[in-house]
SERO-4910 file (N, C-alpha, C, O; in steps of 0.05 Angstrom, whole numbers):
BEGIN
 pado doro    nc1    nc2    nc3   cac1   cac2   cac3    cc1    cc2    cc3    oc1    oc2    oc3
  Unk    A   -344     82   -471   -329    105   -464   -327    112   -431   -306    114   -418
  Unk    A   -351    113   -424   -354    121   -405   -356     94   -378   -352     96   -353
  Unk    A   -363     72   -392   -359     44   -377   -330     41   -371   -321     34   -349
  Unk    A   -314     48   -393   -285     47   -388   -270     66   -360   -254     57   -343
  Unk    A   -280     95   -362   -270    110   -351   -282    104   -316   -272    116   -298
  Unk    A   -300     87   -312   -315     84   -302   -301     47   -285   -305     38   -262
  Unk    A   -294     42   -297   -272     18   -293   -254     32   -286   -255     41   -263
  Unk    A   -236     38   -300   -209     59   -296   -216     74   -254   -203     69   -233
  Unk    A   -236     88   -258   -237     95   -235   -245     77   -209   -241     82   -185
  Unk    A   -255     58   -220   -254     45   -192   -233     22   -193   -235     11   -171
  Unk    A   -216     11   -208   -191      2   -205   -169     37   -190   -155     34   -170
  Unk    A   -171     53   -198   -154     72   -186   -156     72   -150   -140     68   -132
  Unk    A   -181     77   -153   -195     69   -117   -187     56   -100   -179     61    -77
  Unk    A   -189     26   -117   -184      3   -109   -149      2    -98   -140     -4    -75
  Unk    A   -134      9   -123   -105     12   -112    -96     33    -90    -76     31    -75
  Unk    A   -119     59    -92   -108     73    -72   -121     56    -42   -105     51    -25
  Unk    A   -142     50    -40   -156     26    -15   -131     14     -8   -121     15     15
  Unk    A   -119      1    -28   -100    -22    -14    -74    -13    -11    -55    -27     -5
  Unk    A    -73     16    -17    -45     30    -11    -46     39     14    -27     34     29
  Unk    A    -73     57     23    -70     58     50    -69     36     68    -51     34     85
  Unk    A    -84     22     66    -95      1     77    -66    -23     83    -67    -42     98
  Unk    A    -43    -16     66    -13    -23     74     -3     -5     91     -1    -12    115
  Unk    A      2     17     85      5     52     93      1     45    131     17     49    149
  Unk    A    -32     33    131    -39     30    160    -33      4    177    -33      0    202
  Unk    A    -31     -4    167    -19    -41    175     18    -33    187     30    -39    207
  Unk    A     26    -19    165     58    -13    168     55      6    195     69     -2    213
  Unk    A     41     30    199     39     41    222     17     32    246      9     49    261
  Unk    A     11     11    246     -3     -6    268     24    -21    283     30    -19    307
  Unk    A     42    -40    256     54    -48    261     84    -44    277     95    -59    293
  Unk    A     91    -20    267    111      6    273    103     14    296    123     17    311
  Unk    A     77     22    312     68     25    337     75     12    357     91     16    375
  Unk    A     53    -12    351     62    -42    368     95    -45    368    106    -49    390
  Unk    A    105    -45    355    139    -47    363    151    -33    377    167    -41    394
  Unk    A    140     -3    371    154     16    392    148     15    418    164     17    436
  Unk    A    118      9    420    108     -2    453    132    -25    458    145    -25    479
  Unk    A    133    -33    449    147    -66    449    173    -75    458    181    -95    469
  Unk    A    189    -42    444    217    -40    445    231    -49    463    244    -69    461
  Unk    A    230    -38    481    249    -46    507    256    -85    509    277    -99    507
  Unk    A    231    -90    513    231   -123    511    239   -133    485    253   -152    489
  Unk    A    236   -129    463    250   -136    437    266   -136    439    277   -158    439
  Unk    A    280   -111    444    315    -98    445    328   -118    461    350   -124    453
  Unk    A    319   -133    486    327   -152    503    331   -174    490    352   -186    494
  Unk    A    313   -182    474    298   -208    460    333   -212    439    350   -229    438
  Unk    A    329   -185    424    356   -181    402    379   -185    421    393   -203    413
  Unk    A    388   -173    443    417   -171    445    424   -206    459    442   -221    452
  Unk    A    403   -213    480    411   -244    489    404   -267    458    408   -291    461
  Unk    A    394   -257    431    398   -273    407    421   -269    398    429   -284    380
  Unk    A    434   -252    405    467   -246    395    490   -264    413    511   -277    409
  Unk    A    476   -260    431    494   -271    450    496   -311    453    514   -327    458
  Unk    A    463   -313    446    460   -343    441    473   -354    413    483   -377    409
  Unk    A    470   -331    393    488   -345    362    515   -355    369    526   -376    365
  Unk    A    525   -324    386    560   -332    395    560   -360    402    571   -376    388
  Unk    A    547   -367    423    547   -393    444    553   -412    417    570   -430    414
  Unk    A    536   -403    403    525   -427    381    560   -441    363    569   -463    358
  Unk    A    568   -414    360    586   -413    333    610   -419    338    628   -430    325
  Unk    A    608   -404    375    636   -407    390    640   -439    394    663   -447    399
  Unk    A    621   -455    393    623   -490    397    622   -494    376    635   -515    376
  Unk    A    616   -490    352    629   -497    324    654   -503    323    665   -525    320
  Unk    A    666   -472    329    695   -458    322    716   -475    339    738   -481    330
  Unk    A    704   -484    369    722   -500    379    724   -523    377    741   -537    386
  Unk    A    704   -531    363    700   -564    363    716   -569    328    718   -592    318
  Unk    A    725   -545    315    737   -551    295    759   -543    304    775   -553    287
  Unk    A    771   -533    318    802   -530    327    811   -550    346    835   -551    351
  Unk    A    794   -568    358    803   -589    358    813   -609    347    832   -623    354
  Unk    A    797   -610    327    806   -633    308    838   -626    286    855   -640    277
  Unk    A    829   -592    285    854   -580    276    878   -589    288    897   -597    274
  Unk    A    879   -588    315    900   -591    329    904   -618    344    917   -618    365
  Unk    A    892   -641    334    897   -664    333    890   -679    358    902   -700    365
  Unk    A    868   -666    374    852   -670    396    833   -693    391    828   -705    412
  Unk    A    820   -704    370    802   -712    358    778   -696    347    776   -676    333
  Unk    A    754   -719    364    732   -706    349    723   -693    319    738   -696    301
  Unk    A    699   -680    316    703   -677    283    683   -647    280    669   -639    298
  Unk    A    686   -640    264    676   -621    252    642   -625    253    628   -646    255
  Unk    A    634   -599    252    604   -595    260    594   -565    252    606   -544    250
  Unk    A    567   -572    250    545   -544    237    535   -543    269    540   -557    288
  Unk    A    515   -516    265    505   -514    289    484   -528    300    477   -527    324
  Unk    A    475   -541    282    459   -565    303    481   -586    318    482   -591    342
  Unk    A    496   -594    299    518   -607    317    523   -590    339    506   -597    356
  Unk    A    535   -574    346    543   -562    367    520   -559    391    522   -562    415
  Unk    A    496   -551    371    473   -554    397    476   -585    417    471   -585    441
  Unk    A    483   -608    405    475   -627    406    497   -632    428    489   -644    448
  Unk    A    530   -622    425    553   -616    442    541   -607    463    544   -621    483
  Unk    A    528   -586    466    519   -568    489    500   -585    505    498   -583    529
  Unk    A    483   -606    487    471   -621    512    474   -633    536    465   -636    559
  Unk    A    501   -640    512    511   -654    539    536   -650    563    550   -663    578
  Unk    A    529   -626    555    543   -606    587    522   -604    612    497   -607    613
  Unk    A    542   -599    632    522   -608    656    498   -579    650    499   -561    633
  Unk    A    484   -584    667    455   -568    652    452   -564    633    440   -543    629
  Unk    A    459   -576    615    457   -572    587    428   -568    574    424   -554    554
  Unk    A    411   -579    584    373   -582    583    365   -554    585    349   -544    570
  Unk    A    379   -541    609    379   -509    614    391   -492    602    379   -470    604
  Unk    A    411   -491    590    425   -478    574    411   -478    548    406   -456    539
  Unk    A    402   -504    531    393   -501    508    367   -488    512    360   -475    492
  Unk    A    353   -487    529    322   -465    539    328   -445    533    317   -431    515
  Unk    A    353   -438    552    357   -399    541    367   -399    513    354   -384    498
  Unk    A    389   -414    500    394   -408    486    370   -407    453    372   -392    434
  Unk    A    343   -434    456    322   -423    451    312   -392    445    310   -378    425
  Unk    A    305   -388    472    291   -367    469    309   -344    454    299   -327    441
  Unk    A    333   -345    457    344   -318    453    356   -324    416    365   -305    403
  Unk    A    353   -347    406    354   -344    383    328   -347    365    327   -349    340
  Unk    A    302   -347    389    272   -331    377    278   -307    376    272   -298    354
  Unk    A    289   -286    393    293   -266    407    306   -256    373    299   -236    360
  Unk    A    323   -272    366    349   -257    343    321   -258    315    312   -240    301
  Unk    A    316   -282    317    291   -271    290    280   -262    289    275   -253    267
  Unk    A    262   -255    316    248   -227    312    262   -202    303    252   -185    288
  Unk    A    292   -202    313    305   -176    305    299   -178    277    283   -162    266
  Unk    A    311   -198    263    317   -199    238    292   -194    215    294   -185    192
  Unk    A    265   -203    230    241   -205    218    234   -174    218    219   -166    200
  Unk    A    247   -151    242    239   -130    249    253   -111    224    244    -95    208
  Unk    A    286   -122    230    298   -110    199    282   -111    178    274    -91    166
  Unk    A    277   -131    172    272   -131    145    237   -124    140    226   -118    119
  Unk    A    226   -125    163    189   -115    160    190    -76    156    184    -63    137
  Unk    A    200    -69    182    202    -46    193    217    -27    175    210     -7    163
  Unk    A    246    -44    177    269    -23    168    283     -2    186    293     18    175
  Unk    A    284     -5    205    292      8    221    321     16    229    329     22    251
  Unk    A    337     16    203    362     18    203    363     28    164    382     31    149
  Unk    A    339     31    160    337     46    131    354     49    107    367     67     95
  Unk    A    348     10    104    358      8     75    341     14     55    350     18     32
  Unk    A    323     16     60    301     30     44    297      2     27    303    -21     33
  Unk    A    277     21    -11    274     13    -23    285     -2    -55    276    -17    -73
  Unk    A    300      8    -50    319      7    -77    337    -19    -79    343    -27    -56
  Unk    A    345    -32    -97    354    -54   -107    369    -75    -84    368    -99    -81
  Unk    A    382    -53    -71    409    -57    -55    397    -66    -25    400    -86    -10
  Unk    A    379    -36    -25    365    -46      2    343    -68      7    339    -78     29
  Unk    A    335    -74    -10    317   -103    -15    330   -118    -14    320   -134      2
  Unk    A    357   -128    -25    368   -151    -20    379   -150     -1    389   -173      1
  Unk    A    387   -137     22    392   -131     49    365   -145     64    368   -168     73
  Unk    A    343   -135     67    321   -147     77    317   -169     67    327   -185     82
  Unk    A    308   -179     51    308   -211     44    327   -225     54    323   -248     61
  Unk    A    352   -213     57    380   -236     71    356   -228    101    340   -247    104
  Unk    A    353   -208    118    341   -214    143    320   -225    146    312   -236    167
  Unk    A    304   -221    119    278   -257    135    292   -278    119    295   -293    139
  Unk    A    301   -288    104    321   -315    105    331   -317    127    326   -340    135
  Unk    A    347   -298    148    357   -305    167    337   -315    188    339   -336    199
  Unk    A    316   -296    193    297   -300    210    295   -333    213    301   -349    230
  Unk    A    282   -335    182    272   -369    185    295   -377    194    286   -382    217
  Unk    A    315   -383    195    341   -397    190    340   -392    221    323   -406    233
  Unk    A    348   -384    229    346   -372    266    321   -384    278    324   -394    300
  Unk    A    296   -385    267    270   -391    271    279   -425    274    290   -438    292
  Unk    A    272   -430    256    285   -463    249    299   -479    274    290   -494    291
  Unk    A    325   -469    270    348   -469    293    336   -472    327    339   -491    343
  Unk    A    324   -450    328    306   -448    358    283   -464    360    271   -458    380
  Unk    A    270   -484    344    255   -495    347    271   -518    356    270   -527    379
  Unk    A    286   -528    335    306   -552    344    313   -557    367    310   -578    380
  Unk    A    331   -522    376    344   -527    403    316   -537    423    316   -557    437
  Unk    A    294   -519    422    276   -522    451    267   -551    448    262   -561    470
  Unk    A    261   -575    417    248   -589    416    280   -613    436    276   -633    450
  Unk    A    302   -603    430    326   -618    442    320   -612    475    316   -627    494
  Unk    A    320   -587    473    318   -583    508    294   -605    528    295   -618    549
  Unk    A    270   -600    505    248   -614    521    247   -638    527    236   -645    548
  Unk    A    267   -664    503    255   -690    493    286   -701    504    290   -721    518
  Unk    A    307   -684    494    337   -695    505    356   -705    479    380   -708    478
  Unk    A    327   -710    454    338   -716    429    324   -699    410    303   -686    415
  Unk    A    338   -702    385    320   -695    363    323   -710    338    343   -724    337
  Unk    A    310   -709    318    318   -718    295    341   -712    277    347   -689    270
  Unk    A    354   -734    272    378   -725    258    372   -723    222    385   -717    202
  Unk    A    355   -727    226    346   -721    190    363   -730    162    352   -733    140
  Unk    A    386   -734    165    408   -745    144    417   -717    132    415   -695    142
  Unk    A    427   -723    110    444   -706    109    416   -672     94    405   -674     73
  Unk    A    414   -654    106    400   -637    115    397   -615     87    378   -602     80
  Unk    A    434   -616     72    431   -600     54    433   -611     22    430   -601      0
  Unk    A    436   -627     30    431   -649      1    396   -660     -4    387   -666    -26
  Unk    A    382   -661     18    358   -667     24    344   -641      3    326   -643    -14
  Unk    A    360   -619     14    341   -591      6    350   -578    -20    340   -557    -29
  Unk    A    367   -591    -31    380   -586    -53    366   -603    -76    363   -595    -99
  Unk    A    359   -628    -66    351   -650    -87    321   -640    -84    310   -648   -104
  Unk    A    305   -627    -70    277   -615    -63    285   -592    -83    270   -592   -103
  Unk    A    304   -573    -84    307   -561   -113    307   -569   -132    288   -566   -147
  Unk    A    328   -584   -140    330   -596   -169    305   -609   -179    300   -615   -202
  Unk    A    292   -613   -163    264   -636   -174    245   -606   -176    222   -613   -168
  Unk    A    245   -585   -182    226   -568   -176    232   -556   -220    250   -562   -235
  Unk    A    213   -542   -223    212   -541   -247    244   -510   -248    247   -492   -231
  Unk    A    257   -513   -267    280   -507   -269    298   -498   -243    302   -475   -234
  Unk    A    308   -523   -234    313   -523   -206    332   -523   -214    346   -510   -198
  Unk    A    349   -531   -236    382   -529   -239    383   -505   -237    390   -498   -215
  Unk    A    377   -482   -255    382   -452   -254    367   -436   -225    369   -413   -216
  Unk    A    357   -453   -217    351   -441   -191    375   -454   -159    379   -437   -141
  Unk    A    387   -481   -155    408   -476   -149    427   -466   -151    441   -460   -132
  Unk    A    432   -461   -172    455   -450   -190    447   -418   -179    463   -411   -162
  Unk    A    430   -403   -184    422   -373   -164    441   -378   -145    464   -370   -143
  Unk    A    424   -399   -125    423   -393    -89    454   -404    -90    461   -403    -66
  Unk    A    470   -411   -101    502   -408   -107    508   -392   -106    521   -386    -87
  Unk    A    503   -374   -126    514   -348   -144    502   -323   -113    515   -302   -109
  Unk    A    484   -329   -101    470   -315    -84    492   -319    -64    502   -297    -57
  Unk    A    503   -342    -50    522   -343    -33    549   -335    -38    563   -336    -18
  Unk    A    560   -327    -59    584   -327    -68    581   -289    -68    600   -274    -64
  Unk    A    553   -281    -73    549   -254    -67    548   -243    -42    547   -219    -36
  Unk    A    550   -271    -23    546   -260     12    577   -268     17    590   -253     31
  Unk    A    586   -286      8    617   -282     18    627   -257      9    642   -247     25
  Unk    A    624   -247     -8    640   -227    -19    629   -197     -4    644   -177     -4
  Unk    A    604   -198      6    601   -187     22    608   -178     45    607   -157     59
  Unk    A    616   -205     45    620   -203     89    647   -204     89    656   -195    110
  Unk    A    666   -213     70    685   -207     58    708   -179     63    729   -174     76
  Unk    A    689   -163     41    688   -132     38    680   -123     65    693   -105     76
  Unk    A    658   -134     75    653   -115    105    676   -119    121    688   -102    134
  Unk    A    682   -148    118    707   -151    146    734   -129    138    746   -113    151
  Unk    A    736   -136    113    768   -117    108    769    -86    114    788    -75    123
  Unk    A    737    -70    105    736    -42    113    724    -41    141    733    -20    152
  Unk    A    712    -51    153    705    -60    182    684    -38    186    679    -22    204
  Unk    A    670    -45    158    646    -23    155    625    -42    174    604    -40    160
  Unk    A    619    -59    196    604    -54    211    607    -46    235    593    -54    254
  Unk    A    627    -25    236    639     -2    257    610     21    249    605     39    265
  Unk    A    595     19    228    576     43    237    544     35    254    524     49    258
  Unk    A    550     10    260    521     -8    276    533     -1    299    518     15    311
  Unk    A    555     -6    314    566     -4    337    571     20    348    573     39    332
  Unk    A    574     24    373    575     45    397    595     39    422    589     32    444
  Unk    A    622     44    411    636     40    433    647     58    443    671     55    449
  Unk    A    633     84    447    634     98    471    638     93    499    623     78    511
  Unk    A    658    104    510    672     91    534    693     69    539    706     64    559
  Unk    A    695     55    515    704     36    514    743     48    510    746     70    499
  Unk    A    757     40    516    791     43    525    800     37    486    791     20    470
  Unk    A    819     59    482    832     53    450    832     20    446    817      9    430
  Unk    A    852      8    463    867     -5    454    848    -31    454    847    -48    436
  Unk    A    832    -33    478    811    -56    474    786    -50    452    768    -67    448
  Unk    A    786    -30    442    764    -26    417    781    -31    395    768    -34    375
  Unk    A    800    -33    393    815    -37    372    819    -71    368    819    -82    346
  Unk    A    824    -86    396    825   -113    402    796   -125    383    793   -142    365
  Unk    A    780   -109    397    740   -122    389    741   -119    359    733   -137    345
  Unk    A    752    -93    348    741    -96    316    753   -116    302    742   -130    285
  Unk    A    787   -120    311    802   -140    288    786   -161    303    788   -179    286
  Unk    A    774   -169    319    761   -195    324    735   -192    307    729   -210    292
  Unk    A    722   -173    309    699   -174    279    703   -174    259    686   -181    242
  Unk    A    741   -163    252    738   -168    225    739   -196    223    722   -207    209
  Unk    A    764   -216    243    778   -240    232    748   -261    228    749   -279    212
  Unk    A    725   -256    243    704   -271    246    680   -273    222    667   -292    214
  Unk    A    679   -242    215    658   -243    193    675   -248    172    662   -260    155
  Unk    A    705   -243    164    718   -256    144    716   -293    145    707   -308    128
  Unk    A    726   -298    165    723   -329    166    694   -343    154    690   -359    136
  Unk    A    672   -327    176    644   -336    159    636   -331    129    617   -343    119
  Unk    A    654   -309    113    655   -303     88    668   -322     78    659   -332     57
  Unk    A    690   -333     90    712   -366     75    684   -376     69    673   -373     47
  Unk    A    670   -393     98    659   -407     99    637   -421     75    632   -443     66
  Unk    A    625   -384     69    605   -383     54    611   -389     23    599   -401      5
  Unk    A    634   -377     24    651   -383     -4    657   -410    -24    656   -415    -49
  Unk    A    666   -428      9    658   -455     -7    630   -466    -12    622   -478    -32
  Unk    A    617   -460     12    586   -477     11    572   -461    -15    557   -476    -28
  Unk    A    574   -438    -24    566   -427    -53    586   -442    -75    574   -447    -96
  Unk    A    610   -448    -75    618   -453    -94    606   -482    -98    598   -489   -121
  Unk    A    605   -501    -74    604   -525    -85    573   -534    -84    566   -557    -90
  Unk    A    551   -508    -75    525   -509    -95    523   -504   -131    509   -516   -147
  Unk    A    538   -485   -134    542   -484   -164    557   -513   -178    553   -526   -198
  Unk    A    574   -515   -157    586   -549   -178    561   -566   -181    554   -577   -201
  Unk    A    551   -565   -160    524   -584   -153    503   -582   -171    491   -600   -182
  Unk    A    499   -556   -173    471   -543   -197    489   -552   -227    471   -557   -244
  Unk    A    508   -555   -237    526   -549   -262    511   -581   -259    492   -587   -273
  Unk    A    523   -597   -241    524   -626   -249    498   -655   -236    496   -679   -233
  Unk    A    482   -627   -234    453   -642   -223    454   -659   -207    439   -678   -208
  Unk    A    484   -653   -180    478   -670   -163    481   -660   -139    497   -643   -134
  Unk    A    462   -672   -121    451   -657    -95    469   -666    -79    483   -648    -69
  Unk    A    474   -686    -74    498   -692    -56    517   -685    -55    533   -698    -40
  Unk    A    529   -658    -73    558   -646    -74    558   -624    -67    578   -609    -66
  Unk    A    526   -617    -57    527   -591    -35    533   -601     -5    529   -624      3
  Unk    A    542   -578     10    550   -589     33    547   -558     52    540   -537     42
  Unk    A    553   -560     80    540   -544     98    567   -534    109    588   -538     96
  Unk    A    567   -522    129    587   -515    149    605   -532    161    628   -525    165
  Unk    A    592   -560    169    607   -582    173    632   -592    160    655   -597    168
  Unk    A    614   -595    131    622   -617    101    650   -594    100    673   -601    105
  Unk    A    643   -569     95    661   -549     85    687   -538    102    708   -526     95
  Unk    A    677   -548    126    705   -546    148    722   -576    141    746   -579    137
  Unk    A    700   -594    142    717   -617    137    737   -615    109    761   -620    110
  Unk    A    721   -608     84    738   -600     68    760   -581     66    776   -589     50
  Unk    A    766   -559     78    787   -542     89    806   -569    103    821   -580     86
  Unk    A    807   -577    124    821   -610    133    830   -621    116    853   -629    122
  Unk    A    816   -629     78    835   -647     73    862   -635     49    881   -647     39
  Unk    A    853   -608     47    879   -593     27    905   -603     42    910   -617     62
  Unk    A    917   -591     25    941   -599     25    946   -570     52    937   -548     49
  Unk    A    957   -577     70    957   -564    100    937   -556    109    933   -533    117
  Unk    A    912   -583    108    892   -579    122    891   -564    150    880   -545    160
  Unk    A    909   -582    157    911   -575    196    912   -541    196    898   -529    212
  Unk    A    929   -526    179    932   -504    188    906   -487    178    895   -470    192
  Unk    A    900   -494    155    871   -474    143    848   -479    154    831   -463    158
  Unk    A    846   -516    165    824   -513    185    826   -496    217    808   -490    232
  Unk    A    853   -491    219    859   -487    251    848   -450    244    832   -437    257
  Unk    A    858   -445    227    855   -415    219    829   -406    215    821   -384    223
  Unk    A    813   -428    199    778   -415    193    767   -423    224    746   -412    232
  Unk    A    782   -444    241    769   -453    267    760   -429    285    737   -423    293
  Unk    A    795   -413    290    793   -392    306    779   -370    294    768   -353    309
  Unk    A    779   -368    270    759   -346    262    731   -347    268    716   -328    269
  Unk    A    724   -377    272    691   -384    276    698   -383    305    682   -400    315
  Unk    A    711   -375    321    714   -372    343    714   -343    357    703   -334    377
  Unk    A    733   -331    331    724   -298    337    696   -289    330    684   -271    341
  Unk    A    685   -304    310    661   -292    306    639   -299    332    621   -284    340
  Unk    A    645   -324    343    626   -327    362    624   -304    386    603   -297    397
  Unk    A    646   -295    390    659   -272    418    648   -255    402    629   -245    415
  Unk    A    650   -239    371    643   -220    365    606   -213    366    596   -191    371
  Unk    A    589   -239    360    562   -232    360    563   -229    397    550   -209    402
  Unk    A    574   -240    419    574   -228    449    575   -200    453    562   -188    469
  Unk    A    604   -186    427    605   -155    432    580   -150    418    568   -133    431
  Unk    A    569   -156    400    545   -145    388    525   -137    400    511   -118    392
  Unk    A    521   -155    424    498   -162    443    506   -138    467    487   -126    478
  Unk    A    527   -134    472    533   -114    488    528    -82    477    515    -65    490
  Unk    A    543    -76    448    554    -54    448    535    -43    418    532    -20    412
  Unk    A    520    -73    400    517    -61    374    486    -40    377    474    -45    398
  Unk    A    474    -20    359    455    -10    363    429    -24    360    431    -43    345
  Unk    A    415    -21    366    391    -36    357    366    -13    362    358     -6    384
  Unk    A    358     -6    340    330      7    346    301     -6    337    296     -2    313
  Unk    A    285    -19    351    262    -25    337    243    -14    318    232    -19    297
  Unk    A    244      0    331    212     20    323    227     32    303    250     37    307
  Unk    A    209     38    272    212     40    248    225     67    251    215     82    268
  Unk    A    247     76    238    259    103    237    254    119    202    266    138    192
  Unk    A    236    106    194    217    124    170    205    145    178    192    158    162
***
């Protein structure tokens, strides 16, 4: 019995030490973030602009297709390849790469330090996990952009969505896992549509001093942009579920294929045009956030 008590005592002390260590680490990270807050905030705002430029380009190219002006739909990487062809494209891509790193850092801070007080309940943890995934996606895109700016070319890598889905399907329980990804995307789409409908994003914005009519226009831009992004996520998630059901990685789609699919439907040019304009609005809304979004870097807890 004495030995058991000693073991329990050691386990308890060990747990307390781990908890204290995690607390100290969090405190240190929060202090470091607070010291670096002005620079990190600037990077985050540049990141919103960079993200806006990329999505505005995606929307512009899709709208050109919808209006019958040629070209083809593309995704974020394809948009960056188009931007490279502009005069001063390499310099522009270098700035965008820095901005995308800044945006990734901001998402990481939102996930780790929780400055927006999402908390540790299920809903908050889901949101913070989403921020963490967003950080990874944008950091990967930043690396792609930096390589493109430095070398003038980047590996195409084939159908990235299908390759990733194929890797997932080959894992134990991969079919279920891909299905869960599809369901998560549908959940994200529903959340974005709900956010757009009720303009829930306004709690993060600070439009003090902005003329009322301008403010209303900016809010409508955000609603249209976020709703358009929700529609694209809805299509991508639905295709992921179908791919999981059929165990066919080739049936997954990304942004480019989702836009192409819209264009192939009855009245496809109208559907594509509407979502393209919405994607343009999303790009503008990202730039609006760069100016008016409340960004708090340090831990608010």
